[in-house]
C-alpha positions in Angstrom: 0.0 0.0 0.0 2.9 2.4 0.8 4.4 1.7 -2.6 1.1 2.5 -4.2 0.9 5.8 -2.3 4.4 6.7 -3.4 3.5 6.0 -7.1 0.8 8.6 -7.3 3.0 11.7 -6.6 5.6 10.2 -9.1 2.8 9.9 -11.6 2.0 13.6 -11.2 5.7 14.6 -11.3 6.0 12.9 -14.6 3.2 14.9 -16.1 4.5 18.2 -14.9 7.9 17.2 -16.2 6.2 16.6 -19.6 4.5 20.0 -19.4 7.8 21.8 -18.8 9.5 19.8 -21.5 6.9 20.6 -24.1 6.7 24.3 -23.2 10.5 24.9 -23.3 10.9 22.8 -26.5 8.1 24.5 -28.4 9.2 28.0 -27.3 12.7 27.4 -28.6 11.5 26.1 -31.9 8.5 28.3 -32.6 8.3 31.1 -30.1 5.2 29.9 -28.4 4.1 27.8 -25.4 2.1 24.6 -25.8 1.0 23.8 -22.3 -0.9 26.8 -21.0 -2.8 30.0 -21.9 -1.2 32.7 -19.9 2.2 32.8 -21.6 0.6 32.6 -25.1 -1.8 35.4 -24.3 1.1 37.6 -23.3 3.0 36.6 -26.4 0.0 37.4 -28.5 0.1 41.0 -27.2 3.9 41.2 -27.7 3.7 39.9 -31.3 0.8 42.2 -32.1 2.8 45.3 -31.0 5.8 44.0 -32.9 3.6 43.4 -35.9 5.0 39.9 -36.1 1.8 38.4 -37.5 3.3 35.0 -38.4 4.1 34.3 -34.7 0.9 35.9 -33.6 -0.9 33.3 -35.8 1.2 30.6 -34.2 0.1 31.8 -30.7 -3.6 32.0 -31.7 -3.5 28.5 -33.1 -1.8 27.2 -29.9 -4.5 29.0 -27.7 -7.3 27.4 -29.7 -5.6 24.0 -29.7 -5.1 24.1 -25.9 -8.6 25.2 -25.1 -10.1 22.6 -27.4 -7.9 19.9 -25.8 -8.8 21.0 -22.3 -12.5 20.8 -23.2 -12.0 17.2 -24.5 -9.9 16.3 -21.5 -12.6 17.4 -19.1 -15.2 15.5 -21.1 -13.0 12.4 -20.8 -12.9 12.9 -17.0 -16.6 13.5 -16.4 -18.2 11.3 -19.2 -19.9 8.4 -17.5 -20.1 6.2 -20.6 -16.3 5.9 -20.9 -14.9 2.9 -19.0 -14.4 4.4 -15.6 -11.4 2.2 -14.6 -9.2 3.5 -17.4 -10.4 7.0 -18.3 -7.1 8.7 -17.9 -5.2 5.9 -19.8 -7.6 6.2 -22.7 -7.1 10.0 -22.8 -3.3 9.6 -22.6 -3.3 7.0 -25.4 -5.3 9.3 -27.6 -2.9 12.1 -26.6 0.2 10.1 -27.6 -1.5 8.9 -30.9 -2.2 12.5 -32.1 1.4 13.6 -31.2 3.0 10.7 -33.0 0.8 11.3 -36.1 1.6 15.0 -36.3 5.3 14.5 -35.5 5.6 12.1 -38.5 3.6 14.5 -40.8 5.9 17.4 -39.9 9.0 15.3 -40.4 7.8 14.2 -43.9 6.6 17.6 -45.2 8.6 20.0 -43.0 6.8 23.2 -44.3 5.6 26.2 -42.4 2.0 24.8 -42.6 3.0 21.4 -41.1 5.1 23.2 -38.5 2.1 25.3 -37.4 -0.1 22.2 -37.5 2.4 20.3 -35.3 2.4 22.9 -32.5 -1.3 23.4 -32.7 -1.9 19.7 -32.3 0.7 19.5 -29.5 -1.1 22.3 -27.7 -4.3 20.3 -28.2 -2.6 17.2 -26.7 -1.3 19.1 -23.7 -4.8 20.5 -23.3 -6.2 16.9 -23.1 -3.7 16.2 -20.3 -4.6 19.5 -18.5 -8.3 18.7 -18.6 -8.0 15.0 -17.6 -5.5 15.3 -14.7 -6.3 18.1 -12.3 -6.2 16.6 -8.8 -3.8 14.8 -6.4 -5.4 13.6 -3.2 -7.4 16.7 -2.2 -5.0 19.0 -3.8 -6.0 20.8 -7.0 -3.1 20.9 -9.5 -2.2 21.7 -13.0 -0.5 18.9 -14.9 0.8 20.8 -17.9 1.7 24.2 -16.3 2.4 25.7 -12.9 0.9 29.2 -13.2 -0.6 30.2 -9.9 0.7 27.1 -8.0 3.6 28.9 -6.5 1.4 31.7 -5.0 -1.0 29.1 -3.8 1.7 27.1 -2.1 3.3 30.1 -0.4 -0.1 31.3 0.8 -1.1 27.9 2.1 2.2 27.3 3.9 2.3 30.7 5.6 -1.3 30.6 6.8 -1.0 27.0 8.1 -1.4 26.8 11.9 0.5 24.1 13.8 -2.6 23.6 15.9 -4.4 22.5 12.7 -5.4 18.8 13.2 -4.4 18.2 9.6 -1.1 19.9 10.0 1.1 16.9 9.2 -0.9 15.8 6.2 -1.0 19.3 4.8 2.8 19.7 5.1 3.2 16.5 3.1 0.8 17.9 0.4 2.7 21.2 0.3 6.0 19.4 -0.1 4.5 17.4 -3.0 3.3 20.6 -4.5 6.8 22.1 -4.3 8.2 19.1 -6.1 5.4 19.4 -8.8 6.7 22.9 -9.5 10.3 21.7 -9.4 9.7 18.9 -11.8 8.1 21.3 -14.3 11.3 23.4 -14.2 13.5 20.3 -14.6 11.3 19.2 -17.5 11.8 22.6 -19.1 15.6 22.4 -18.7 15.5 18.9 -20.2 13.4 20.0 -23.1 15.7 22.9 -23.8 18.7 20.6 -23.7 17.1 18.1 -26.1 16.2 20.8 -28.6 19.7 22.3 -28.3 21.3 18.9 -29.0 18.9 17.4 -31.5 16.8 20.2 -32.8 13.3 19.1 -33.8 14.2 15.4 -33.2 14.4 16.3 -29.5 10.7 16.0 -29.5 11.0 12.2 -29.8 11.9 12.2 -26.1 8.4 13.5 -25.5 7.0 10.3 -27.0 9.1 8.1 -24.6 7.9 10.2 -21.6 4.2 9.8 -22.7 4.7 6.0 -23.1 6.0 5.9 -19.5 3.1 7.9 -18.3 0.6 5.7 -20.0 2.2 2.5 -18.6 2.1 4.0 -15.1 -1.4 5.3 -15.6 -2.7 1.8 -16.6 -1.0 0.3 -13.5 -2.4 2.9 -11.2 -5.9 2.7 -12.5 -5.8 -1.1 -12.6 -5.0 -1.1 -8.9 -7.5 1.6 -8.1 -4.9 3.9 -6.6 -6.6 7.0 -7.9 
């Protein structure tokens, strides 16, 4: 049972690592983020002022892709007709499938259009992850970005009273939340390094990370750990 409880935080760390990896990689290659809205909305404003309409179009496509993916991810999570035991795994397999498909298409054609399509679909895939995975124990989390989590963590920690009967449990949750943020940063560093060393092929590491997450997801859902 202890091993099972340990697996769940690792499971979430893996997803935030993926979120950081995808964000850093996509920014280096295309000047946009694929895992959240806030950064892209800021970039939309910047590119508008700079009159860089090509990158502005990139950003708008990424925003649309991420919102669409999040809607689908939430639907996966709440839809009762989908096999409840493996909802997350089904969503992740779909996520991996669309990423592999668009990765191959971009490798084959390697045009501006295929490039924009790749990052739009990657944003869509990260949106699926964002909509599907949003909670660890009683802690609300983001699995593809960490915007707002640092402020929430600081606020929760500084307002926590030692007389709180849940003090020990909350401290553990806050430590986990800290590592969620840390793994996002480590993922971003890893993604940047992969792109620096292998350029576009660095994204192949994302596929391996997703395969690992799917394997772990199937195990966790099979043992009803979530």
